[in-house]
N, C-alpha and C positions, 0 to 999 in steps of 0.2 A: 272456264265459267263457272261460278260459285251459283251452288242451288240458293233461290231467295230463303227456302224454306230453312235451311241450316244456319244461313246468315241470322234469322230471326230468330231462331233457337239457343244460338250464341249468343244474343243480345239479352234474352231472357235469363239464360244461364249467369252472364256476368251480373246483370242487376239482382239476382237472388243471392249472388255471393257478395253483396254490400249490403244485405239486410240480417238486422241483429233483432232477434225474438226474444222476449225475457230480460227480465232487470238482469240475471246470472249473465247472460253472454253482454249485455251493455257493460256490465259491472266489468268481466274479463276483457272487454276491448280496451276500456278507458283505465285499467288496472286500480280501481277503487273498488268499493265495497255494495252490496246491494241497497246499504239503508244510503247511501250516497246519491246513487241511481234513483232512489226514490224523491230524496230532496231536488234532486236535479231536475226531474220531471214536472215540479212545481212552477218552475222558471219558466216564466212564457217564453224567453230566450231561446231557451235550449230546445233544441230539436229532438225529444224523449217524447212518445207520442204513446198513448194508452187509446187505440180505436176503439177494439171489443175487449177492456178488462184485461188486456195484457199489454204489455209495454215492447216497444217497437221502435226502433233506430236506423237510420241507413247511416253507414260506416261514413261517406262523404259529406253528410250533412255535420255529422260530428265533429270530422277532421275539419270542416272549414270554420265550424263556430268554436271550436279550440283555439285555429289561428287567430282569431278577431278580438278574443278575451282579450283584456289587458292584463298585464302581469301580476 
């Protein structure tokens, strides 16, 4: 039987691993420049956020957004 606390900690670790903090991390993940990240963040459909003065994104949301963008 697994420990419920270990299960929760594993979920938290997985969630944290999917987070990108800062324009440079987002740019590296997408393979683009930081200035492009700033431009993308202005698009209301793009899942790049700036909750407390720092850019933030979830990898899963960026991947889904890229999949649904027209070519």
